TIRO-2110 file (N, C-alpha, C; in Angstrom, 1 decimal):
// TIRO-2110
-29.0, 18.8, 60.7, N, 1, A
-30.1, 19.6, 60.1, CA, 1, A
-31.2, 18.9, 59.7, C, 1, A
-31.4, 17.9, 60.8, N, 2, A
-32.7, 17.7, 61.1, CA, 2, A
-33.4, 18.5, 61.7, C, 2, A
-32.7, 18.7, 63.1, N, 3, A
-33.2, 19.5, 64.4, CA, 3, A
-34.1, 21.0, 63.2, C, 3, A
-33.2, 21.2, 62.5, N, 4, A
-33.8, 22.3, 61.8, CA, 4, A
-35.1, 22.4, 61.3, C, 4, A
-35.2, 21.0, 60.6, N, 5, A
-36.7, 21.1, 60.3, CA, 5, A
-37.7, 20.5, 60.9, C, 5, A
-37.2, 19.7, 62.3, N, 6, A
-37.9, 20.1, 63.0, CA, 6, A
-38.3, 21.4, 63.7, C, 6, A
-37.6, 21.8, 64.1, N, 7, A
-37.5, 23.5, 64.9, CA, 7, A
-38.3, 24.3, 63.8, C, 7, A
-38.6, 23.6, 62.3, N, 8, A
-39.7, 25.0, 61.7, CA, 8, A
-38.9, 25.4, 60.8, C, 8, A
-37.4, 25.8, 61.1, N, 9, A
-36.1, 27.1, 60.4, CA, 9, A
-35.9, 26.1, 59.1, C, 9, A
-36.5, 25.2, 58.9, N, 10, A
-36.0, 25.1, 56.8, CA, 10, A
-37.3, 24.0, 57.1, C, 10, A
-37.3, 24.0, 55.7, N, 11, A
-38.3, 22.6, 54.8, CA, 11, A
-37.9, 21.7, 54.7, C, 11, A
-37.0, 21.4, 54.0, N, 12, A
-36.3, 20.0, 54.1, CA, 12, A
-34.8, 19.9, 53.8, C, 12, A
-34.1, 18.6, 53.6, N, 13, A
-32.8, 18.6, 53.6, CA, 13, A
-31.7, 18.1, 52.1, C, 13, A
-30.9, 18.7, 51.8, N, 14, A
-30.4, 18.7, 50.6, CA, 14, A
-28.7, 18.3, 51.2, C, 14, A
-28.2, 17.4, 50.6, N, 15, A
-26.8, 16.9, 50.5, CA, 15, A
-26.0, 17.0, 49.7, C, 15, A
-25.2, 16.8, 49.8, N, 16, A
-24.0, 16.5, 48.2, CA, 16, A
-23.0, 16.1, 47.9, C, 16, A
-22.8, 15.6, 46.8, N, 17, A
-21.3, 14.9, 46.8, CA, 17, A
-21.7, 13.3, 47.4, C, 17, A
-22.7, 13.0, 46.7, N, 18, A
-22.7, 11.0, 46.9, CA, 18, A
-23.3, 10.7, 45.6, C, 18, A
-22.1, 9.9, 45.5, N, 19, A
-22.3, 9.0, 43.9, CA, 19, A
-22.7, 7.9, 43.9, C, 19, A
-23.0, 7.4, 44.6, N, 20, A
-23.0, 6.0, 44.5, CA, 20, A
-24.6, 5.5, 45.6, C, 20, A
-24.9, 4.0, 45.4, N, 21, A
-25.9, 3.8, 45.8, CA, 21, A
-25.5, 3.3, 47.6, C, 21, A
-24.3, 2.7, 47.6, N, 22, A
-23.7, 2.4, 49.0, CA, 22, A
-23.8, 3.4, 49.9, C, 22, A
-23.3, 4.6, 49.1, N, 23, A
-23.5, 6.2, 50.1, CA, 23, A
-24.8, 6.6, 50.4, C, 23, A
-25.8, 6.5, 49.5, N, 24, A
-26.8, 6.8, 49.7, CA, 24, A
-27.6, 6.0, 50.6, C, 24, A
-27.7, 4.5, 50.3, N, 25, A
-27.7, 3.5, 52.3, CA, 25, A
-27.2, 4.1, 53.1, C, 25, A
-26.4, 4.3, 53.8, N, 26, A
-25.6, 4.7, 54.5, CA, 26, A
-26.3, 5.6, 54.9, C, 26, A
-26.9, 6.8, 54.0, N, 27, A
-27.2, 8.2, 54.8, CA, 27, A
-28.5, 8.1, 55.2, C, 27, A
-29.4, 7.1, 54.3, N, 28, A
-30.7, 6.5, 54.7, CA, 28, A
-30.4, 5.6, 56.3, C, 28, A
-29.6, 5.1, 56.5, N, 29, A
-29.5, 4.0, 57.2, CA, 29, A
-29.6, 4.7, 58.6, C, 29, A
-29.7, 5.7, 58.5, N, 30, A
-29.4, 7.0, 60.2, CA, 30, A
-30.3, 8.3, 60.1, C, 30, A
-30.9, 8.4, 58.8, N, 31, A
-31.6, 9.8, 58.5, CA, 31, A
-32.9, 9.3, 59.1, C, 31, A
-33.5, 10.7, 60.0, N, 32, A
-34.8, 10.1, 60.1, CA, 32, A
-35.7, 10.6, 59.1, C, 32, A
-34.6, 12.1, 59.2, N, 33, A
-35.7, 12.7, 57.5, CA, 33, A
-34.8, 12.5, 55.9, C, 33, A
-35.2, 11.9, 55.0, N, 34, A
-35.2, 12.0, 53.8, CA, 34, A
-34.4, 13.0, 53.3, C, 34, A
-34.0, 13.1, 52.9, N, 35, A
-32.6, 14.6, 51.9, CA, 35, A
-34.1, 14.3, 50.5, C, 35, A
-34.8, 15.2, 50.2, N, 36, A
-35.1, 15.9, 49.2, CA, 36, A
-34.6, 16.1, 48.1, C, 36, A
-33.1, 16.4, 48.1, N, 37, A
-32.4, 16.6, 46.8, CA, 37, A
-30.6, 16.3, 47.4, C, 37, A
-30.2, 15.7, 46.1, N, 38, A
-29.0, 15.5, 46.1, CA, 38, A
-27.6, 16.6, 45.1, C, 38, A
-27.0, 17.2, 45.3, N, 39, A
-26.3, 17.9, 44.6, CA, 39, A
-24.5, 17.5, 44.3, C, 39, A
-25.1, 17.0, 43.3, N, 40, A
-23.9, 16.1, 42.1, CA, 40, A
-23.5, 16.7, 41.0, C, 40, A
-22.1, 16.2, 40.7, N, 41, A
-21.3, 17.1, 39.3, CA, 41, A
-22.8, 15.8, 38.4, C, 41, A
-23.2, 16.7, 37.4, N, 42, A
-23.4, 16.0, 36.2, CA, 42, A
-23.6, 16.9, 34.8, C, 42, A
-23.2, 15.9, 34.2, N, 43, A
-23.1, 17.1, 32.7, CA, 43, A
-23.0, 15.6, 31.4, C, 43, A
-23.1, 16.4, 30.1, N, 44, A
-23.1, 15.0, 29.5, CA, 44, A
-22.0, 14.0, 29.4, C, 44, A
-21.2, 14.2, 30.2, N, 45, A
-20.0, 13.4, 30.0, CA, 45, A
-20.3, 12.3, 31.5, C, 45, A
-20.8, 13.0, 31.9, N, 46, A
-21.1, 12.1, 33.8, CA, 46, A
-22.9, 12.5, 34.1, C, 46, A
-23.8, 11.1, 33.3, N, 47, A
-24.8, 11.8, 33.9, CA, 47, A
-25.3, 10.7, 34.9, C, 47, A
-24.7, 9.9, 35.5, N, 48, A
-24.9, 8.9, 36.3, CA, 48, A
-26.5, 8.5, 36.9, C, 48, A
-26.9, 8.2, 35.6, N, 49, A
-28.7, 8.0, 35.7, CA, 49, A
-28.9, 6.6, 36.1, C, 49, A
-27.9, 6.0, 36.9, N, 50, A
-28.0, 4.7, 37.8, CA, 50, A
-28.7, 5.4, 39.1, C, 50, A
-27.7, 6.4, 39.9, N, 51, A
-28.0, 7.3, 41.2, CA, 51, A
-29.1, 7.6, 40.9, C, 51, A
-30.1, 8.4, 39.4, N, 52, A
-30.9, 8.5, 39.9, CA, 52, A
-31.7, 8.2, 39.9, C, 52, A
-32.0, 7.2, 39.0, N, 53, A
-33.2, 6.1, 38.9, CA, 53, A
-33.4, 5.4, 40.4, C, 53, A
-32.3, 5.1, 41.3, N, 54, A
-32.2, 4.6, 42.8, CA, 54, A
-32.9, 5.8, 43.6, C, 54, A
-32.4, 6.8, 43.2, N, 55, A
-33.1, 7.9, 44.5, CA, 55, A
-34.3, 8.0, 44.1, C, 55, A
-34.6, 8.2, 43.1, N, 56, A
-36.2, 8.9, 42.8, CA, 56, A
-37.3, 7.2, 43.3, C, 56, A
-37.0, 6.3, 44.0, N, 57, A
-37.6, 5.8, 44.6, CA, 57, A
-37.7, 6.1, 45.8, C, 57, A
-37.3, 6.9, 46.0, N, 58, A
-37.2, 7.6, 47.9, CA, 58, A
-38.0, 9.2, 47.9, C, 58, A
-37.4, 9.6, 46.9, N, 59, A
-38.4, 11.2, 46.2, CA, 59, A
-37.2, 12.1, 46.2, C, 59, A
-36.1, 11.6, 46.2, N, 60, A
-34.7, 12.2, 46.3, CA, 60, A
-34.8, 12.6, 44.4, C, 60, A
-33.9, 14.0, 44.4, N, 61, A
-34.0, 14.4, 43.2, CA, 61, A
-32.6, 15.0, 43.0, C, 61, A
-31.9, 14.9, 41.8, N, 62, A
-30.4, 15.2, 41.8, CA, 62, A
-30.6, 16.6, 40.8, C, 62, A
-29.6, 17.4, 41.7, N, 63, A
-29.4, 18.7, 40.7, CA, 63, A
-27.9, 18.7, 40.7, C, 63, A
-27.7, 19.1, 39.4, N, 64, A
-26.6, 18.8, 38.8, CA, 64, A
-26.1, 20.0, 39.2, C, 64, A
-24.9, 20.2, 39.2, N, 65, A
-23.7, 21.3, 39.7, CA, 65, A
-22.9, 20.7, 38.4, C, 65, A
-22.4, 21.7, 38.0, N, 66, A
-21.2, 21.6, 36.7, CA, 66, A
-21.8, 21.3, 35.4, C, 66, A
-23.5, 21.4, 35.6, N, 67, A
-24.2, 21.7, 34.2, CA, 67, A
-23.7, 21.6, 32.7, C, 67, A
-22.5, 22.3, 32.8, N, 68, A
-21.4, 22.6, 31.3, CA, 68, A
-20.2, 22.2, 31.4, C, 68, A
-20.0, 21.2, 32.3, N, 69, A
-18.5, 20.7, 33.1, CA, 69, A
-17.7, 21.2, 33.9, C, 69, A
-18.0, 22.5, 34.0, N, 70, A
-17.3, 23.5, 35.3, CA, 70, A
-16.3, 24.1, 34.3, C, 70, A
-15.5, 24.5, 35.4, N, 71, A
-14.5, 25.6, 34.7, CA, 71, A
-13.3, 24.7, 34.1, C, 71, A
-13.2, 24.9, 32.8, N, 72, A
-12.0, 24.8, 32.4, CA, 72, A
-12.1, 23.3, 30.9, C, 72, A
-13.9, 22.8, 31.2, N, 73, A
-14.3, 21.9, 30.3, CA, 73, A
-15.4, 23.1, 30.0, C, 73, A
-16.4, 24.0, 29.8, N, 74, A
-17.1, 24.0, 29.3, CA, 74, A
-17.3, 24.3, 27.8, C, 74, A
-16.0, 24.7, 27.2, N, 75, A
-16.1, 24.5, 25.8, CA, 75, A
-15.9, 23.0, 24.9, C, 75, A
-15.4, 22.0, 26.0, N, 76, A
-15.4, 20.7, 26.1, CA, 76, A
-16.8, 20.2, 25.5, C, 76, A
-17.6, 20.5, 26.3, N, 77, A
-19.3, 20.0, 26.3, CA, 77, A
-20.3, 20.8, 25.4, C, 77, A
-19.7, 22.3, 25.1, N, 78, A
-20.6, 23.2, 24.1, CA, 78, A
-20.3, 23.0, 22.7, C, 78, A
-19.1, 22.2, 22.6, N, 79, A
-18.4, 21.9, 21.6, CA, 79, A
-18.9, 20.2, 20.9, C, 79, A
-19.1, 19.4, 22.0, N, 80, A
-19.4, 18.3, 21.5, CA, 80, A
-20.5, 18.3, 20.0, C, 80, A
-19.7, 17.4, 19.2, N, 81, A
-20.4, 17.0, 17.8, CA, 81, A
-21.8, 17.0, 17.8, C, 81, A
-22.0, 16.1, 18.9, N, 82, A
-23.9, 15.5, 18.7, CA, 82, A
-24.5, 16.9, 19.6, C, 82, A
-24.3, 17.8, 20.5, N, 83, A
-24.6, 19.0, 20.9, CA, 83, A
-24.5, 19.9, 20.3, C, 83, A
-23.5, 20.3, 19.4, N, 84, A
-23.4, 21.6, 18.5, CA, 84, A
-24.5, 20.8, 16.9, C, 84, A
-24.7, 19.3, 16.8, N, 85, A
-26.1, 19.3, 15.9, CA, 85, A
-26.9, 19.5, 16.1, C, 85, A
-27.3, 19.3, 17.6, N, 86, A
-29.0, 19.3, 17.8, CA, 86, A
-28.6, 21.1, 17.9, C, 86, A
-28.3, 21.6, 18.4, N, 87, A
-28.3, 23.2, 18.8, CA, 87, A
-28.8, 23.2, 17.1, C, 87, A
-27.9, 23.4, 16.0, N, 88, A
-28.0, 24.0, 14.7, CA, 88, A
-29.5, 23.2, 14.3, C, 88, A
-30.4, 22.1, 14.8, N, 89, A
-31.3, 21.8, 14.0, CA, 89, A
-32.4, 22.7, 14.7, C, 89, A
-32.1, 22.7, 16.3, N, 90, A
-33.3, 23.5, 17.0, CA, 90, A
-33.2, 25.0, 16.8, C, 90, A
-32.2, 25.7, 16.1, N, 91, A
-31.5, 27.0, 16.0, CA, 91, A
-31.1, 27.9, 17.4, C, 91, A
-31.0, 26.9, 18.5, N, 92, A
-30.4, 27.0, 19.9, CA, 92, A
-28.9, 26.7, 20.2, C, 92, A
-28.6, 27.7, 20.9, N, 93, A
-27.2, 27.5, 21.7, CA, 93, A
-26.8, 25.9, 22.1, C, 93, A
-26.1, 26.2, 22.4, N, 94, A
-25.3, 24.2, 23.2, CA, 94, A
-25.8, 24.3, 24.2, C, 94, A
-25.4, 25.5, 24.9, N, 95, A
-25.8, 25.8, 26.6, CA, 95, A
-27.1, 25.5, 26.7, C, 95, A
-28.4, 26.3, 25.9, N, 96, A
-29.8, 26.1, 25.8, CA, 96, A
-30.0, 24.2, 25.5, C, 96, A
-29.6, 23.0, 25.3, N, 97, A
-29.7, 21.9, 24.5, CA, 97, A
-29.0, 21.7, 25.6, C, 97, A
-28.2, 21.5, 26.0, N, 98, A
-27.7, 21.0, 27.3, CA, 98, A
-28.6, 21.7, 28.5, C, 98, A
-28.8, 22.1, 28.9, N, 99, A
-30.2, 22.9, 30.2, CA, 99, A
-31.3, 22.1, 30.0, C, 99, A
-31.7, 22.1, 28.5, N, 100, A
-33.2, 21.8, 28.6, CA, 100, A
-33.2, 20.2, 28.4, C, 100, A
-31.9, 19.3, 27.6, N, 101, A
-31.6, 17.9, 27.9, CA, 101, A
-31.7, 17.1, 29.7, C, 101, A
-31.2, 18.3, 30.3, N, 102, A
-30.9, 18.2, 31.9, CA, 102, A
-32.7, 17.9, 32.3, C, 102, A
-33.0, 19.0, 32.0, N, 103, A
-34.4, 19.6, 32.6, CA, 103, A
-35.4, 18.4, 32.1, C, 103, A
-35.4, 17.8, 30.9, N, 104, A
-36.5, 17.0, 30.4, CA, 104, A
-35.7, 15.5, 31.0, C, 104, A
-34.7, 15.8, 31.4, N, 105, A
-34.1, 13.7, 32.2, CA, 105, A
-34.2, 13.9, 33.3, C, 105, A
-34.8, 15.3, 34.3, N, 106, A
-35.3, 15.1, 35.3, CA, 106, A
-34.5, 15.5, 36.6, C, 106, A
-33.4, 16.3, 36.0, N, 107, A
-33.1, 16.7, 36.9, CA, 107, A
-33.2, 18.0, 36.8, C, 107, A
-32.7, 18.7, 38.0, N, 108, A
-32.6, 20.3, 38.9, CA, 108, A
-31.5, 20.8, 38.2, C, 108, A
-31.1, 21.8, 37.4, N, 109, A
-30.2, 22.2, 36.8, CA, 109, A
-30.8, 23.7, 37.2, C, 109, A
-29.4, 24.3, 37.8, N, 110, A
-29.2, 25.3, 38.3, CA, 110, A
-27.5, 25.7, 37.5, C, 110, A
-27.5, 26.8, 36.7, N, 111, A
-26.1, 26.8, 36.0, CA, 111, A
-25.6, 28.3, 36.6, C, 111, A
-24.6, 28.7, 36.9, N, 112, A
-24.3, 29.8, 37.8, CA, 112, A
-23.4, 30.5, 36.4, C, 112, A
-23.9, 31.8, 36.7, N, 113, A
-23.4, 32.9, 35.7, CA, 113, A
-23.3, 34.3, 36.5, C, 113, A
-22.4, 35.2, 36.5, N, 114, A
-22.6, 36.4, 36.9, CA, 114, A
-22.5, 37.1, 35.4, C, 114, A
-22.7, 36.7, 33.9, N, 115, A
-23.2, 37.4, 33.0, CA, 115, A
-24.6, 37.6, 32.8, C, 115, A
-25.1, 38.8, 32.7, N, 116, A
-26.6, 39.0, 32.2, CA, 116, A
-26.6, 38.5, 31.2, C, 116, A
-26.6, 38.2, 29.9, N, 117, A
-26.3, 37.7, 28.9, CA, 117, A
-26.7, 36.1, 29.2, C, 117, A
-25.5, 35.6, 29.9, N, 118, A
-25.7, 34.4, 29.5, CA, 118, A
-26.7, 33.6, 30.9, C, 118, A
-27.0, 34.5, 31.8, N, 119, A
-28.5, 34.3, 32.9, CA, 119, A
-29.7, 34.4, 32.0, C, 119, A
-29.8, 35.3, 30.6, N, 120, A
-31.1, 34.8, 30.3, CA, 120, A
-30.9, 34.0, 29.1, C, 120, A
-30.1, 33.7, 28.5, N, 121, A
-30.3, 32.8, 28.0, CA, 121, A
-30.0, 31.4, 28.4, C, 121, A
-30.0, 31.1, 29.8, N, 122, A
-29.6, 29.9, 30.4, CA, 122, A
-31.5, 29.5, 30.8, C, 122, A
-32.1, 30.8, 31.3, N, 123, A
-33.4, 30.7, 31.4, CA, 123, A
-34.1, 30.5, 30.3, C, 123, A
-33.8, 31.1, 28.8, N, 124, A
-34.8, 30.3, 27.7, CA, 124, A
-34.6, 29.2, 27.3, C, 124, A
-35.2, 27.8, 28.3, N, 125, A
-35.0, 26.7, 27.5, CA, 125, A
-36.3, 26.4, 27.4, C, 125, A
-37.2, 26.9, 27.8, N, 126, A
-38.6, 26.7, 27.7, CA, 126, A
-39.9, 26.8, 26.7, C, 126, A
-38.6, 27.2, 25.8, N, 127, A
-40.1, 27.4, 24.4, CA, 127, A
-39.8, 26.3, 23.2, C, 127, A
-39.2, 25.2, 23.7, N, 128, A
-38.9, 23.9, 22.6, CA, 128, A
-38.5, 22.8, 23.8, C, 128, A
-38.9, 21.7, 23.5, N, 129, A
-38.3, 20.5, 23.7, CA, 129, A
-37.5, 19.3, 22.6, C, 129, A
-36.6, 18.4, 23.1, N, 130, A
-36.2, 17.6, 22.3, CA, 130, A
-37.0, 16.3, 22.5, C, 130, A
-37.0, 15.9, 21.5, N, 131, A
-37.6, 14.7, 21.1, CA, 131, A
-37.0, 13.5, 21.3, C, 131, A
-37.5, 12.4, 21.7, N, 132, A
-37.2, 11.5, 22.2, CA, 132, A
-35.8, 10.6, 21.1, C, 132, A
-35.5, 10.7, 20.0, N, 133, A
-34.1, 10.9, 19.5, CA, 133, A
-33.2, 11.5, 20.0, C, 133, A
-33.1, 12.9, 20.2, N, 134, A
-32.3, 13.8, 20.4, CA, 134, A
-31.7, 13.2, 22.1, C, 134, A
-32.8, 13.2, 23.0, N, 135, A
-32.4, 12.8, 24.2, CA, 135, A
-31.4, 11.7, 24.3, C, 135, A
-32.0, 10.6, 23.2, N, 136, A
-31.4, 9.4, 23.4, CA, 136, A
-29.9, 9.6, 23.1, C, 136, A
-29.9, 10.4, 21.7, N, 137, A
-28.2, 10.7, 21.7, CA, 137, A
-27.4, 11.6, 22.6, C, 137, A
-27.6, 12.5, 23.2, N, 138, A
-27.2, 13.0, 24.1, CA, 138, A
-27.3, 12.1, 25.7, C, 138, A
-28.1, 11.0, 25.9, N, 139, A
-27.7, 9.9, 26.8, CA, 139, A
-26.6, 9.4, 26.2, C, 139, A
-26.4, 9.2, 25.2, N, 140, A
-25.3, 8.3, 24.8, CA, 140, A
-24.0, 8.7, 24.9, C, 140, A
-23.8, 9.8, 24.6, N, 141, A
-22.6, 10.7, 25.4, CA, 141, A
-21.9, 10.4, 26.3, C, 141, A
-22.7, 9.8, 27.2, N, 142, A
-22.3, 9.6, 28.6, CA, 142, A
-20.7, 8.5, 28.5, C, 142, A
-20.0, 8.9, 29.3, N, 143, A
-19.0, 8.3, 29.9, CA, 143, A
-18.7, 7.9, 31.0, C, 143, A
-19.3, 8.7, 31.8, N, 144, A
-18.9, 8.3, 33.1, CA, 144, A
-17.6, 9.0, 34.1, C, 144, A
-17.5, 10.4, 33.0, N, 145, A
-16.5, 11.3, 33.4, CA, 145, A
-16.3, 12.4, 34.2, C, 145, A
-16.1, 11.7, 35.1, N, 146, A
-15.9, 13.1, 36.3, CA, 146, A
-15.1, 13.9, 36.3, C, 146, A
-15.3, 14.9, 36.5, N, 147, A
-13.9, 16.4, 36.4, CA, 147, A
-13.7, 16.2, 37.9, C, 147, A
-14.1, 16.3, 38.6, N, 148, A
-13.9, 16.3, 40.2, CA, 148, A
-13.9, 15.2, 40.7, C, 148, A
-13.0, 14.5, 41.9, N, 149, A
-13.2, 13.1, 42.3, CA, 149, A
-13.0, 13.6, 43.5, C, 149, A
-13.8, 14.4, 44.3, N, 150, A
-13.6, 14.2, 46.0, CA, 150, A
-14.6, 12.8, 46.5, C, 150, A
END
């Protein structure tokens, strides 16, 4: 991957499924180019903010996959009482609240969908912000609960 950067074929390197400081340290011990992004499972029940803070010192950003909890867990995330309360307060859907929270928390978030209505809904998160109280409420949902364990 690094050779592809040196050859000008790609601009940067991204990695995925590195969840601990130790795993990041191992990569950085031999990497000559620091990855710019780590794609990891990240949602309201698994926020892994310690890793986010740790990698920020290297200029690495976390991209959230499974921003809604992934297949089989979306309704659990959408129906979380805190999320529903904040959604009602802002007159937004749970999906929009979760995506807005992730964006404001400093994550890159790219939800997948082939449904045109969902794609438009997922994009419609730039007309409001969550205040500090609501950001904190969502942060407190964290259970360090991953749905995938590879």
